[in-house]
C-alpha positions in Angstrom: 28.1 -27.7 -95.2 26.5 -26.4 -92.0 28.5 -23.7 -90.1 29.9 -24.9 -86.8 28.2 -23.5 -83.7 29.8 -20.7 -81.9 31.7 -21.3 -78.6 29.4 -21.9 -75.7 26.4 -22.6 -78.0 24.8 -26.0 -78.1 23.0 -27.2 -81.2 19.3 -27.8 -80.7 18.7 -31.6 -80.6 16.6 -32.9 -83.4 13.6 -34.8 -82.1 13.4 -38.3 -83.6 10.1 -39.4 -85.0 8.3 -41.7 -82.6 8.7 -45.4 -83.1 6.0 -48.0 -82.9 4.9 -48.9 -79.4 5.9 -52.3 -78.0 3.9 -54.0 -75.3 4.8 -56.7 -72.8 3.4 -58.2 -69.6 5.3 -59.9 -66.8 4.9 -60.7 -63.2 4.7 -63.5 -60.6 2.2 -65.4 -58.5 3.1 -67.5 -55.5 1.0 -69.4 -53.0 2.5 -71.1 -49.9 1.1 -73.0 -47.0 2.7 -72.5 -43.5 2.0 -74.8 -40.6 3.5 -74.7 -37.1 2.8 -76.6 -33.9 4.5 -76.3 -30.5 4.7 -78.2 -27.2 5.8 -76.6 -24.0 6.8 -78.5 -20.9 6.9 -76.6 -17.6 8.5 -77.9 -14.5 7.3 -76.6 -11.1 9.2 -77.4 -7.9 7.2 -77.0 -4.7 8.6 -78.1 -1.3 11.3 -80.1 -3.0 8.7 -82.0 -5.2 8.8 -81.4 -9.0 5.8 -81.7 -11.2 5.5 -81.2 -14.9 2.7 -79.9 -17.1 2.5 -80.1 -20.9 0.7 -77.7 -23.3 0.4 -78.4 -27.0 -1.1 -76.1 -29.7 -1.1 -75.3 -33.4 0.2 -71.8 -33.6 0.2 -71.3 -37.4 -1.9 -72.5 -40.2 -2.2 -70.2 -43.2 -1.9 -69.7 -46.9 0.2 -66.8 -48.0 -0.4 -65.5 -51.5 1.5 -62.8 -53.4 0.6 -61.4 -56.8 2.7 -59.0 -58.9 1.8 -57.9 -62.4 3.1 -55.3 -64.8 1.8 -54.3 -68.2 4.2 -52.1 -70.2 3.9 -50.1 -73.4 6.9 -48.2 -74.6 8.7 -46.7 -77.6 11.6 -44.3 -78.0 9.7 -41.5 -76.3 7.2 -42.9 -73.9 7.4 -45.6 -71.2 4.0 -46.4 -69.7 3.2 -49.0 -67.0 0.2 -50.5 -65.2 1.3 -52.2 -62.0 -0.5 -54.4 -59.5 1.0 -55.9 -56.3 -1.2 -57.7 -53.8 -0.7 -59.8 -50.6 -3.3 -62.0 -49.1 -3.0 -64.1 -46.0 -5.8 -66.7 -45.4 -5.6 -67.6 -41.7 -7.0 -71.1 -41.0 -6.8 -71.0 -37.2 -10.1 -70.7 -35.3 -11.0 -67.2 -34.3 -8.1 -65.6 -36.4 -8.8 -63.2 -39.2 -7.5 -63.3 -42.7 -6.1 -60.1 -44.2 -5.5 -58.5 -47.6 -2.9 -55.8 -48.3 -2.9 -54.0 -51.7 0.7 -52.8 -51.9 0.4 -51.1 -55.3 -2.2 -50.5 -58.1 -1.2 -47.6 -60.3 -0.7 -46.3 -63.8 2.5 -44.5 -64.7 3.2 -42.4 -67.8 6.8 -41.3 -68.5 8.2 -39.2 -71.3 11.9 -39.7 -71.8 12.4 -36.8 -74.2 10.6 -34.0 -72.5 11.4 -35.5 -69.0 8.0 -35.5 -67.4 6.1 -38.3 -65.7 3.0 -38.9 -63.7 1.6 -41.8 -61.6 -1.9 -42.2 -60.3 -3.3 -44.9 -57.9 -2.0 -46.7 -54.8 1.8 -46.5 -54.5 4.7 -46.4 -52.1 6.3 -43.2 -51.0 9.5 -42.4 -53.0 10.5 -39.2 -51.2 8.9 -35.8 -50.6 8.6 -36.5 -46.8 5.6 -38.9 -47.4 5.4 -41.6 -44.7 4.1 -44.9 -46.1 1.8 -46.1 -48.8 -0.9 -43.8 -50.2 -3.6 -43.4 -52.7 -3.0 -40.4 -54.9 -1.1 -38.7 -57.7 2.6 -37.9 -58.2 4.1 -35.9 -61.0 7.6 -34.7 -62.0 9.2 -32.5 -64.6 12.9 -32.4 -65.5 14.6 -29.4 -67.0 18.0 -28.2 -68.0 19.2 -31.8 -67.8 20.2 -31.7 -64.1 17.1 -30.5 -62.3 13.6 -31.8 -61.5 10.5 -30.6 -59.8 8.1 -33.1 -58.1 4.6 -32.8 -56.5 2.4 -35.4 -54.8 -1.0 -35.4 -53.2 -3.1 -38.1 -51.7 -4.3 -40.0 -48.6 -2.3 -42.4 -46.6 -3.6 -46.0 -46.9 -2.4 -47.4 -43.6 -5.1 -48.1 -41.0 -5.0 -45.4 -38.2 -7.3 -44.4 -35.4 -9.7 -41.7 -36.8 -9.5 -40.4 -40.3 -6.6 -41.3 -42.7 -4.4 -38.2 -43.2 -4.3 -36.4 -46.5 -1.2 -34.6 -47.7 0.3 -32.2 -50.3 4.0 -32.5 -51.0 6.4 -30.6 -53.2 10.2 -31.2 -53.8 13.1 -29.9 -55.9 16.0 -32.1 -57.1 19.3 -30.8 -58.2 22.3 -32.6 -59.6 20.1 -35.4 -61.0 22.9 -36.5 -63.4 25.9 -35.2 -61.5 28.1 -36.9 -58.8 26.9 -34.3 -56.3 23.2 -33.6 -55.9 20.3 -33.5 -53.5 16.6 -32.9 -52.8 14.7 -30.4 -50.7 11.0 -31.0 -49.9 8.1 -29.5 -48.0 5.0 -31.4 -46.9 1.7 -30.5 -45.2 -0.5 -33.3 -43.9 -4.1 -32.9 -42.6 -6.2 -35.4 -40.6 -9.9 -34.6 -40.0 -9.9 -30.9 -39.1 -6.3 -30.5 -37.8 -2.8 -30.3 -39.2 -1.2 -33.6 -38.4 2.3 -33.0 -39.8 4.1 -30.1 -41.4 7.7 -30.5 -42.2 10.7 -29.6 -44.5 13.5 -32.0 -45.3 15.7 -33.4 -48.0 19.0 -35.1 -48.7 22.5 -34.5 -50.0 24.4 -37.2 -51.9 27.8 -37.7 -53.5 28.7 -40.6 -55.6 31.9 -41.5 -57.4 33.6 -44.8 -58.3 34.7 -46.4 -55.0 32.9 -44.0 -52.7 29.4 -42.7 -51.8 28.0 -40.5 -49.1 24.3 -39.8 -48.4 22.7 -37.7 -45.7 18.9 -37.3 -45.0 17.0 -35.0 -42.7 13.5 -34.1 -41.7 12.5 -31.1 -39.6 8.9 -30.8 -38.2 7.8 -27.2 -38.3 4.9 -27.7 -35.9 7.0 -29.4 -33.3 10.0 -27.2 -34.0 12.3 -30.1 -33.7 14.4 -32.5 -35.9 12.4 -35.5 -36.8 15.2 -37.6 -38.4 18.9 -37.3 -39.3 20.8 -40.0 -41.1 24.3 -40.2 -42.6 25.6 -43.2 -44.4 28.5 -44.0 -46.7 30.6 -46.6 -48.4 34.3 -46.9 -49.4 35.5 -49.6 -51.7 39.3 -50.2 -51.7 41.2 -51.5 -54.7 42.6 -54.5 -52.7 39.1 -55.9 -52.2 38.0 -54.4 -48.9 34.8 -52.5 -48.5 33.8 -50.2 -45.6 30.3 -49.0 -44.8 28.7 -47.0 -42.0 25.3 -45.7 -40.9 24.6 -43.0 -38.3 20.9 -42.6 -37.5 18.9 -40.5 -35.1 15.1 -40.3 -35.3 11.9 -39.9 -33.4 10.1 -43.2 -32.7 7.5 -42.9 -34.0 7.9 -39.9 -36.3 6.5 -36.7 -34.9 2.7 -36.5 -35.5 -0.2 -34.9 -33.7 -1.8 -38.4 -33.6 1.0 -39.4 -31.3 -0.9 -37.5 -28.6 -3.2 -40.5 -28.3 -0.5 -43.2 -28.3 -1.2 -45.8 -25.6 -4.8 -44.5 -24.9 -8.2 -45.4 -26.3 -9.0 -41.8 -27.1 -8.8 -39.9 -30.4 -7.5 -36.5 -31.5 -11.0 -35.5 -32.6 -12.3 -36.3 -29.1 -9.6 -34.2 -27.4 -10.4 -31.3 -29.7 -14.1 -31.6 -28.9 -13.2 -31.4 -25.2 -11.4 -28.1 -25.7 -7.8 -29.2 -26.3 -5.7 -26.8 -28.4 -3.0 -27.6 -31.0 -0.3 -26.5 -28.5 -1.7 -29.0 -25.9 -1.7 -31.8 -28.4 1.9 -31.0 -29.5 3.0 -31.0 -25.8 1.3 -34.4 -25.2 2.6 -35.9 -28.4 6.2 -35.0 -27.5 5.8 -36.8 -24.1 4.7 -39.9 -26.0 7.4 -39.9 -28.6 10.8 -41.5 -27.9 14.2 -40.9 -29.6 16.0 -43.8 -31.3 19.8 -43.7 -32.0 21.8 -46.2 -34.0 25.4 -46.5 -35.2 26.4 -49.3 -37.5 29.9 -50.0 -39.1 30.7 -53.0 -41.2 33.6 -54.2 -43.3 33.8 -56.9 -46.0 37.1 -58.2 -47.3 37.8 -60.8 -50.0 40.1 -63.6 -48.9 41.8 -65.5 -51.8 39.5 -66.7 -54.5 36.6 -68.4 -52.8 36.2 -66.7 -49.4 34.9 -63.4 -48.0 35.1 -62.2 -44.4 33.0 -59.5 -42.8 32.7 -57.8 -39.5 29.7 -55.8 -38.2 29.4 -53.6 -35.2 26.1 -52.0 -34.1 25.2 -49.9 -31.1 21.7 -48.5 -30.4 19.5 -47.1 -27.7 16.0 -45.7 -27.3 15.2 -42.9 -24.9 12.7 -43.3 -22.1 9.3 -41.5 -21.9 7.8 -39.9 -18.7 4.3 -40.7 -17.6 1.7 -38.6 -19.4 -2.0 -38.0 -19.1 -4.3 -37.9 -16.1 -5.0 -40.7 -13.6 -7.8 -39.8 -11.3 -6.8 -41.1 -7.8 -9.2 -43.3 -5.8 -11.5 -43.9 -8.7 -10.7 -47.4 -9.9 -8.2 -46.4 -12.5 -10.4 -43.7 -14.2 -8.4 -41.4 -16.4 -8.8 -38.1 -18.1 -10.1 -37.9 -21.7 -6.4 -38.1 -22.9 -5.8 -41.4 -21.0 -2.9 -42.2 -18.8 0.4 -43.8 -20.0 2.9 -45.0 -17.5 6.6 -43.9 -17.7 8.8 -46.0 -20.0 12.5 -46.4 -18.9 15.3 -45.8 -21.4 16.6 -48.9 -23.0 20.3 -48.2 -22.4 22.9 -49.0 -24.9 22.6 -52.3 -26.8 25.6 -53.3 -28.8 26.5 -56.3 -30.9 29.5 -57.5 -32.9 29.3 -60.1 -35.6 31.9 -62.0 -37.6 30.9 -63.8 -40.7 32.7 -65.9 -43.4 31.1 -66.8 -46.7 32.5 -68.9 -49.6 31.6 -70.0 -53.1 32.3 -73.4 -54.6 33.7 -74.6 -51.3 32.4 -78.2 -51.3 31.5 -78.4 -55.0 31.4 -76.3 -58.1 27.8 -75.1 -57.4 27.6 -74.3 -53.7 27.7 -71.3 -51.4 28.3 -71.4 -47.7 28.2 -69.0 -44.8 29.1 -69.1 -41.1 28.6 -66.2 -38.7 29.2 -65.6 -35.0 27.6 -62.8 -32.9 27.9 -61.4 -29.5 25.4 -58.8 -28.1 25.1 -57.0 -24.7 22.4 -54.7 -23.3 21.9 -53.4 -19.8 20.4 -56.6 -18.5 21.2 -59.4 -21.0 24.1 -61.0 -22.8 23.5 -63.0 -26.0 25.6 -65.2 -28.3 24.6 -66.8 -31.5 26.0 -68.9 -34.4 24.5 -69.5 -37.8 25.6 -72.1 -40.4 24.2 -72.1 -43.9 24.9 -74.0 -47.1 23.2 -73.8 -50.5 23.8 -76.4 -53.2 22.6 -76.3 -56.8 22.2 -79.7 -58.5 21.7 -80.2 -62.3 20.3 -76.6 -62.6 16.9 -77.8 -61.4 17.3 -78.5 -57.7 18.4 -76.3 -54.9 19.2 -77.6 -51.4 19.6 -75.3 -48.4 20.5 -76.4 -44.9 20.6 -73.9 -42.0 21.4 -74.3 -38.3 21.0 -71.5 -35.7 22.3 -71.7 -32.1 21.6 -68.9 -29.5 22.5 -68.5 -25.9 21.2 -65.8 -23.6 21.9 -64.8 -20.0 20.3 -62.0 -17.9 21.6 -60.2 -14.8 19.1 -62.0 -12.6 20.7 -65.4 -13.2 18.3 -66.6 -15.8 19.4 -68.2 -19.1 18.0 -69.5 -22.3 19.3 -71.9 -25.0 17.9 -72.4 -28.5 18.7 -74.7 -31.4 16.9 -74.2 -34.8 17.8 -76.4 -37.8 15.9 -76.3 -41.1 16.1 -77.7 -44.6 14.7 -76.1 -47.7 14.3 -77.9 -51.0 13.6 -76.2 -54.3 12.8 -77.7 -57.7 12.2 -75.8 -61.0 9.3 -77.6 -62.5 9.3 -75.6 -65.7 11.3 -72.6 -67.0 8.8 -70.3 -65.2 7.6 -72.4 -62.2 9.4 -73.3 -59.0 8.4 -75.6 -56.1 9.7 -75.0 -52.6 9.4 -77.0 -49.4 10.9 -76.1 -46.0 11.0 -78.3 -42.9 12.3 -77.0 -39.6 12.5 -77.6 -35.8 13.0 -75.2 -32.9 14.1 -76.3 -29.4 14.3 -73.8 -26.6 15.1 -74.4 -22.9 14.4 -71.4 -20.6 15.4 -71.2 -17.0 14.2 -67.8 -15.6 15.5 -66.7 -12.2 12.0 -66.1 -10.8 9.7 -68.4 -12.8 9.4 -72.1 -13.5 11.8 -73.7 -16.0 10.3 -74.7 -19.4 11.2 -76.5 -22.6 9.5 -75.7 -25.8 9.8 -77.7 -29.1 8.2 -76.4 -32.3 7.8 -78.2 -35.6 7.0 -76.2 -38.7 6.9 -76.6 -42.5 5.9 -74.7 -45.5 5.3 -75.7 -49.1 4.2 -74.0 -52.3 4.8 -72.9 -55.8 5.9 -69.7 -57.6 4.9 -68.9 -61.2 6.8 -66.3 -63.2 5.1 -65.0 -66.3 
């Protein structure tokens, strides 16, 4: 008989012998064709005489392809994956370009027992202050059960003017397995021969059954200003009512030295070659960076057995920006090397309130329905909308969706616009792993601006394609 451990002492866990690796592959491949054509009729009244002109065009013709593949090898100690995610759009319109977007291509190794992991290749940011997709390496190490250290380095993969920024990021997580926890990170980002971004940030989170709160922040050390602050939370009541809120304030776009050339045809490297200093670039980038604020509160309540009701309220605004740069007078719009950007007025408050009702098994045993009403108001426009949607499952092979959207908008100059948009979507499961979809829709819009000719636009569109899961 082994002696019992003393008080406060934990027995050392016995490492289990590794089991045999198991392998699996899974993913999906989809290809859809999208087509749209529109006809616009414009009525011009001159000296009491009305004349109409008609313009027809094909505005969309493309194949959209998505591929997602994962190969997994795991046992009781390791969990390794090779992941590929790719998007390709083949544009068939004359003069239009096709494009490919590699969203992910990485290998990940994870050890469950010793709590370490590493990922190499193209991947999406998962913290650490990294903004967007990147090509690089991330690694993490857990210790003492409730803590984790992470590091990442790489190059952003999004297309930018000039060289793509390279970064180094480090973060520390605490309370990994506790109701209360958080993260602190630091990041330094270089582009060409200048520091593009240097920031610290993190989050605090608290979760328990029925309630959660999460706050996130990012402070730019170069700009000496808060880049982003977000607070969000949920509260689930026992009687079936859920409350949610989001408070968000952030720079738009996020602070970056590269914002100094927003709206101009210049580059940061060109400004540096012409004697600009880092302090000058920061000052110009601040002038060309707005602030976006948003508050959202919504509630969902279960009504009887089949129905739910929800109410959303959103208010947002974006600050204005002063004119920036140099416009040389009397020289046919010639500007300084930094370009010239005209002032942008503040948006003012835009708010909206929505009421929605959703039900299950309303018309049959296999349907779901939704109806929503919205009202929005900004400094110059008032908008109203209604959406009706029903989805029906038939014989476990067919799905049938019908949607109708109605919108009405007025502006403070006396103009108004009305839109009606119905569509039908049909889905059929050909095999256990293959699904066929087809959508047919119609948009009708009548616009009567206060200081422009009235017009009526009708648009027909459809899409069809298949999805294969493997």
